[in-house]
Structures are given as structure tokens and as C-alpha cells.
N, C-alpha and C positions, 0 to 999 in steps of 0.2 A: 253306260256312257254319260248319263246326266250328272252323276256325282262329280265328274271331272271339273264342272264349272263352280262347284261349291266354294272352293278357296279363292276364286277370282271374282266372285259376285260383287263384293263391296268395292274392290278395285275398279271394276267396270263402271259401277255407279259414280264413283268419284271422277273417273276419267270423262264420263259423259257430262256430268253436272258442272264440272270445272271448265268445260270447253276444250280440254286437252285432246279429246278424241275428235279431231277435225273431220275424219271420214264419216263418222256416225252423224255428227251434228250438221255438217255443211254439205254432205253429199247424199248419204242414204236417207236420212229422215225427210228432207224436202222432196226427194225423188219418190219414195214410197208413199208418203202422204199425198203428194200430188197425183200419183197414179190412182190411188184409192178415191180421192175426191172426184176425179174425172168420171168415175163410174157411178157416183151417187148411190151407194148401196144403203139399204134399210138396216142392214146389220153386217158386222165384220167379225171374223175369227182370226186372231193372231196365233200362229203355230210356232211355239218356241219363243215366248215373250221376252226372255232374258230379264233385263232390269225393268221392263215395263214402260220405258219412256216413249216408244212410238204409240202404244195403246193409250197412254196418258194424253198425248197430243190429239189423237183421233177423238177421244172422249170429250176433250175440251172444245173440239170443233162441232160437237153435237151428234156424233155417231154412236150407235149402240154397239158396244164391243165386248166380246168374250175373248179372254186371253188364256192360253194354256202353257204351262212351263213345268217340265218334269224334274229339273234340278232343284233339290230342296234349298240350296243356297241362293240360287237365282230367284226362286219362288218367294223366299223370305224378303229379299230386297224389293222385288216387284210389289209384294203386298204392301210394303211401306210407301213406295213411290205412288202407288195407285190408291192409297187409303182415302183420299178426299175426292175420288172420282166415282163414277157409276160403272166402271169396268167390272165385269164378272171374271174373276181370276180363279183358275183351277190348276191343281198340282197333278198333271197327267200328260200323257203323250196323245198324239192324234189317233193312235191305235186304241187307246184306253178311253177316249172321250165318248160318252154316251151318245147314241144316235137318236137323240130326242129333239133335235132342232136342226134346221138347215140354214145356211148362210149364203148371202149373195156374193160376198168376197171373202176369201181366205188369203192370208199372206204370211210369209216367213222370211226372216232376215238371217242369213248365214246359218242355215240349218241343213239344207240338202247335201252339202259337201261333207258333212260329218256323220250322216246316217249310213249304216252298213248296207241296207237293202233299199235301193232307190225306188224300185217298183212298189214295194210295200208302203213306202212313205207317200208317194204320189197317190196311190190308190186310197190310202187312209184319209188323205185330205179330200179326195173326191167324194168319199162317203158323206161328208158334212156340208157339201155344196148343193145348192138348188140347181135345177136344170139350167144350163147356160150360165151358171155362176162362174166367177173368175178366181183364179189363183195367181198370185204375184209372189215371186221369190227371188232373192239375191244370193249370189255365190261369188267367190273369187273367180276371176276370168281364167278359164282353163288354158287359154292360149298364151297368157302373159304372166300369170301369177308366180310361176316357178322362176321365171326370169327376174322377178322383183324380189322374192323372198329367198329363193335358193333352198327350198326344203329338200329337194332331191338332187343328188349328185350325178355322177356319170351314168347311173342307171336310168336317168330320166329319158323318156320317149313320149312325146305328146300323145300318140295314138294308143299307148299302153296304160290301162288303169293301174294305179298304184295307191298304196295306203301307207301312212306313216303317222306316228304320234309326234306332234311338233310343239315347239315352244316359240313364242313371239313376243315382241313389244310393239307399242305404237310410237309413231314418230315423236310426239310431244311428251312422252313419258317413258324414257328408256330405262328407268330404274325398276319398273315393275314388269317382271316377266310372267307371262301366262303360259303354263307348262302342261304337257300331257294331253293335248287336245288332238283327237283323231282328225286326220285330213285325208280325204279320198280325192285323188286326182282322177278325173274322168274327162275324156275328150267331149267337146260339145255335142258330137253326134250321139253319144250315149245318153246325155240329158234329153235331147230332142226325141230320140227313139223311145225312151222309157216314158216320156210324157204321152206320146202317141199311143203306146201300148196300154197306158193307164186311163185312156179316154179323154185326153185333152188336145186341144188345138192351140197353136201359138198365135196370139194376136199382136204381140209386140216384143221387141228385144232392145234393151238399152245397154250400151257399153259405156261405163262411167268414166268420163273424162272431163273434169271440172273446168270452169272458166279460169283463165290465167291468174286472176287475182286470188282465187282460192288455192290454186296450185302453189303459188308463191308462199303461202302461209306454212307450207311444209318445209320450206327452206330450199326447194329446188323444183323445177318443173317435172311433171310426169313424162316419162318416155313413151308410155303406152297406157291403154286402159287397164286398170287393175282389177276391176270388178264388173259384173254384169247383172242385169235384172230381166227376168222373163215375165211377161204378162200372158197368161193362158186362159182359155175358156173351156169349161166342161161341155162335152158333146152329149 
């Protein structure tokens, strides 16, 4: 799966740094950074760092950050983005990361819905957390995302897990299509139950619905939350 992001890595960097990716810059980055700041961790692990821009901001705020990214293409971009920071960047998955250090906070942005084995993913994150450490992760909102993107047709049923390789563009850059990305639709109950099975308790849940001034930058108001963020605690 990681190689699927290689061809889109530079596109994603340009979309973020140009400001074209409104959702990343004005919705997710402030939300995730704010949640992490509120916990005041001594160290942070980013699982699936992508282009590295969230880890970069956390490092600039003074946090000790380790970032892992399995995609060679994304890793190459992140290495350049993070070159002037103190972030420790590793080309691996959470399953492959050595268990030689524990973190107070781990976070992942848009990773959980592309992994095949959710239990394995959650458990592997837990391996690297201190007792009562926190795990924060974002996903497309299972209740509303298909209504927004229309990835599934008549076969869609909210309660039925489904998998599909999808292609998509972002609102402010319709010319660049990102293709061949795995997307697992799972009902919220599956995420919640798998978290519990993997030794986590849920401390908070955000449904992303930006202020009206941000929504209007997309050209139209949102009809419903498009994404959500879980804040969990290791038991």
C-alpha cells in the first residue's frame, strides 16, 4: 500500500504549501496541533507523516517529534520538508518501528481508513505509547463521506464494511487527480469496538465542521461534517 502515494507526494506538497489544500491547512492542522498542545506531551510520534508538514509545525512549537512514513515518495518529500528541523524521520510503519522508546502522544492523519487490518494498526500504535498515553487520529466521517464523494454506488450500505481503490481531487486543485488509493468504509461502531479491543478508551470525538468563513472559501457551505477526529487514551 505505501507505494501508492509515491506518485502523488510532490503534488501533495505543492497543494499544502500553496494553500490550495484548505482542509489540511485550515481544518486539520490547527485541530490536530491544538489537541496535541492541550496534552503538553514530552514527546510525540506521528504515524504516517505524509509530507511532514504537521510534524514540522509541532517541532517549531518546541515538541520532540519522531515521524514515521512507509511510502518512499512521501518519505523523500518529508525528508526535505523537515530538513531544517529536529524531527527524527524514519522510513517504516508502526509495525516495523523498533520498540526502543515510548511516546506520550501518537497521532495519525488519514491513515486508519486505508489500513487493511484495523486491530493490527491500533495495537501497533499502542506498542509505542506510554501507560495512559494518547492516540489522536483523523478519518473521513463514515456517516457522511460517501454522500460527499460518492465513492460507492447502489451497493453502499452504511453498516456494511466495504473496500475500494478510489481516485479523488481537492476542491482548489481539480487538475491533479490522486489515484489508486485504498479506502475502507467502516461504520463508526467498528472503529470504536476495535479501539476498545486494542486497549484504548475514547476521551474525545470531533466532527469537523469549520466556521462559515472557512467553509465559504470552498465555494459553498458544507452540508454535513466531512471528517472526524478521535482522541483516545491507552488503558
